[in-house]
C-alpha positions in Angstrom: 147.7 161.2 81.4 150.2 158.3 81.1 148.8 155.0 79.4 148.9 153.0 82.7 146.4 155.4 84.4 144.3 155.3 80.9 144.1 151.9 81.3 143.1 152.1 84.8 140.7 154.5 84.5 138.8 152.9 81.5 135.3 151.9 81.7 132.5 150.6 79.2 130.1 152.9 81.0 126.3 153.3 79.4 125.0 156.0 80.8 125.7 159.5 78.8 125.6 163.0 78.4 126.3 164.8 75.0 129.8 165.8 73.9 130.1 168.0 71.0 131.9 166.2 68.5 134.2 168.6 66.2 136.6 167.7 63.4 139.6 168.1 65.9 138.2 165.1 68.1 137.8 163.2 65.4 141.0 163.5 64.5 142.5 162.8 68.0 140.8 159.3 67.6 141.9 158.3 63.8 145.5 159.6 64.1 145.7 157.1 67.4 144.6 154.4 65.7 146.4 154.7 62.7 149.4 154.7 65.3 148.7 151.0 66.3 151.0 148.0 64.7 149.9 146.3 62.0 151.3 143.0 60.4 153.4 144.6 57.9 152.5 147.9 58.4 149.2 147.0 55.8 146.7 149.1 58.6 143.8 147.2 57.6 141.2 149.2 59.9 138.7 151.5 58.4 136.3 153.5 60.3 133.1 155.5 59.6 132.2 158.6 62.4 128.8 159.0 62.8 127.9 162.1 64.0 124.8 163.8 62.1 121.9 163.8 64.2 119.4 161.7 61.6 122.6 158.8 60.6 122.9 158.6 64.3 118.7 158.1 64.5 119.2 155.6 61.4 121.4 153.7 63.0 120.0 153.1 66.1 117.3 150.9 64.6 120.0 148.9 63.7 121.3 148.6 67.5 120.3 145.1 69.1 118.0 145.0 72.6 119.4 145.5 75.4 121.4 148.3 73.7 119.1 151.3 73.6 121.3 152.5 76.0 123.8 153.4 73.0 121.1 155.8 71.6 122.4 158.8 74.3 126.0 158.4 72.7 126.9 161.5 70.8 128.6 159.6 68.6 129.0 155.7 67.3 131.9 154.6 65.3 131.4 151.7 62.7 134.9 149.7 62.9 135.0 147.5 60.1 138.0 145.7 57.5 138.0 142.5 55.2 141.0 139.6 55.4 142.4 140.9 51.8 143.9 144.0 53.9 146.0 142.4 56.4 148.0 139.2 56.1 146.8 135.8 56.0 149.3 133.7 57.4 148.1 129.7 57.0 144.7 130.6 58.2 145.4 133.6 60.8 143.7 136.5 59.5 145.0 139.3 61.4 142.6 141.7 60.0 140.8 141.3 63.5 143.7 141.1 65.6 145.3 144.6 64.1 142.0 146.7 64.3 141.0 145.2 67.4 144.6 147.0 68.0 143.9 150.5 66.8 140.1 150.2 68.9 142.4 150.0 71.8 144.6 152.9 71.3 141.4 154.7 70.3 139.9 153.8 73.5 142.8 155.0 75.7 142.3 158.2 73.5 138.9 158.6 74.3 139.5 157.7 78.0 142.7 160.7 78.2 139.8 163.0 77.1 137.3 161.9 79.4 135.1 160.3 77.2 133.6 156.6 76.8 134.2 154.7 74.3 132.1 151.8 74.0 132.6 149.2 71.9 129.3 146.3 71.3 128.7 143.4 69.9 124.9 144.0 69.3 123.6 145.4 66.4 122.3 144.2 62.9 125.3 144.0 60.3 123.5 144.0 57.0 121.9 146.9 58.3 124.8 148.8 59.4 126.8 148.6 56.3 123.3 150.0 54.5 122.9 153.4 56.5 126.2 154.4 55.8 127.8 152.7 52.4 130.1 149.9 54.0 130.4 147.5 51.0 129.3 143.9 51.3 132.4 142.5 50.9 133.6 144.1 54.0 133.3 142.6 57.7 131.1 145.4 60.4 134.2 144.1 63.8 132.3 146.5 66.0 130.3 149.8 67.0 132.1 152.3 69.6 129.4 154.2 71.6 131.6 157.4 72.5 130.5 160.4 74.7 130.7 162.0 78.1 129.4 159.6 81.3 126.9 160.9 83.0 126.8 160.7 86.7 123.1 160.0 86.8 122.5 156.8 86.0 120.4 156.3 82.7 117.0 154.8 83.6 116.9 152.5 80.7 119.7 149.9 82.3 119.0 146.7 83.0 119.7 145.7 86.7 123.0 144.4 85.8 124.0 147.2 83.9 123.2 149.8 86.5 125.4 147.3 89.1 128.1 147.9 86.4 127.9 151.5 86.0 128.1 151.6 89.7 131.7 150.3 90.0 133.9 148.1 88.0 132.8 144.5 87.1 135.0 141.6 88.4 138.0 141.0 86.7 139.4 137.7 86.4 141.9 136.9 88.4 145.6 136.4 87.0 145.8 133.0 87.9 143.1 132.2 85.6 144.2 133.5 82.1 148.2 133.8 83.1 150.7 130.8 82.5 153.9 130.7 82.5 156.2 128.3 80.4 153.7 125.8 79.5 150.0 125.8 80.1 149.1 122.7 82.9 
């Protein structure tokens, strides 16, 4: 699969069926994330790959209402870091941007492998830190739900989530976010 195809096929599905999580799979995700560019090659990203059933069950208690579907993921990747791990130039905290690029690489790898990697923002950060042992001075940036897409739509999804499962949500037209030479 080429990059363009992976970008086109990537979707944030919420209906999962189980997939076996192996050391090899984790290494593929980590290796692709580790190849992302970063300011002065600082590589500020940190990940906890959660796939043990008991730890996953604990993580479910940290999910916000509306993310109950995430309980069907076979793995949750906790993405975290802190600004001191990367460049901080004139108040621009690059660790967020650099970590985002590494997550993008990981998501495209998931797509290439026939999997879904769906990042979410709905979680209790303090609870996540406590469950997986992240130091308090670190910031949990996102949680990524990993699983195999199920053609059977999960019955706990909302009406909007079901609609989004059936077809890709509309994208903003290019002319709404692309400017040439100046913002007019």
